[in-house]
N, C-alpha and C positions, 0 to 999 in steps of 0.2 A: 043481285036485283037494284037495292038502294044505289048503290055506287054507280052502275050503271044509269039510272035515272037523272044523278048530281050531272055527270059527262055528257050527258042527251043536252037537259037544262044549259050546263056554260056557254055548249057550241052552238045554240040559240039563241043564247046573249051573243056570244061573238057574230053570229050572222047577218043580224039585228044591227051592230054597229056597221057591220059591212056593211050592208045594205044602207044603212044612214049616209056611209060617207059615199059609198056609190052614186046614191040621187044630190049629194052637196057636186060630184062632179059635172052631173050631166046639167049642172047650171051655169059651170062656166062658161067661158064669150069665146072668142077665139085668144090663141096664146104667138107667142112671141120669143127668140128667144134677145138676151143680149143685154145692154146695159143703157141705162139716158143721161145724161151728162149735161148740167146750165155748168156755162163759164161766161165771167166778162174779163174782157180783153181788153190788152192796149192795145194801140196802131202804129203805124210807124211813123209816124210823125213825134221828133222828139220835142218839140215847142207844144202838142199838145196840151190838156189838163187832165190826162188819163194817166199819164204817164209821172204825174207828182199827187194825186190822189187816188186811194186806192175803188174809193165810191164813189167815181165818176167814170172807171171801166165803158170799152163799150157792149153792149149787149141789154141781157142777156143773150146768148149762142145756144142751143142746143144741139148735142151728137149723142149720136148713137153709135153703140161699140158692140163686136158681137167675135167668134170668130167664127170665119166661114174655108170652111175645107185647112182646116190646122194655120190659117193665116187671123191676123186680128184687121179686120176693116170696119172706117169709120165713116160715118154718112152726116154731115150739117142740117138737121132738120126743121123746118119752121115750127111754132109753135102748137099751133093745131095738129102737126103731126107726131111733136113731142107728148101731146096730152094720151093720142091714142097711143102710140109705143109704149108707154110705160102704164098703159092701163091692160096692155095684152102682156107687160112683161110679169103684172103683180100676177093676172092669170095662170099664166107659165108658173110662178111662186107656191100662187093657192093650191094648185094641180100637182105638182112635186110633194108637196105637205100633206095633202089626202092621201097620194098615193104613200107614200111613208107610213102614213097612219095606216090604210089596207095592209102592207106587207108585214107590218109587226103584229096587224090583229091573225093575218093568216099564218104566221110565226105561233102564236098561241094556240090559233085552233088545230094545226096540224097532230101534235099530240094527243090530243083529246078526239079528233077522226079517228085515226090508230085506234085508241082504245075502244073506242065505240063496233069498231070494223071486224075485231078481231075478236071480242064479249061475242059482237053476231055470229061470227065465221065459227067460233066452239059452240055456243049449243047449238049451230043447225051439226054440227060433228055427233055431238052427244046422243041428239035426237036417234 
């Protein structure tokens, strides 16, 4: 009986941690795939100072890049768009990290839940 109580306590701890992670998921905002890259570029004028001094290149320019239907797609963004994309991409990364933690918890909880279920069905068969 003590062993079963230990299993129930462990399962309860896993469930509590799982619910806490689920609550963190609920706090996330919109999500978006891809990455945002900031670049400073040289222009086509060979006499421009941007060719001689890397610190004086034009920009920064912001590009969003992602795979869409198996192809890499890039899009030039305004600074405001880039800020929003970066926020949403961070949310997606947080989502994936929380998801990994939830799956790891479920993997730990499964054998404990099976033991509890087996112990419960075993006691019913004996009664």
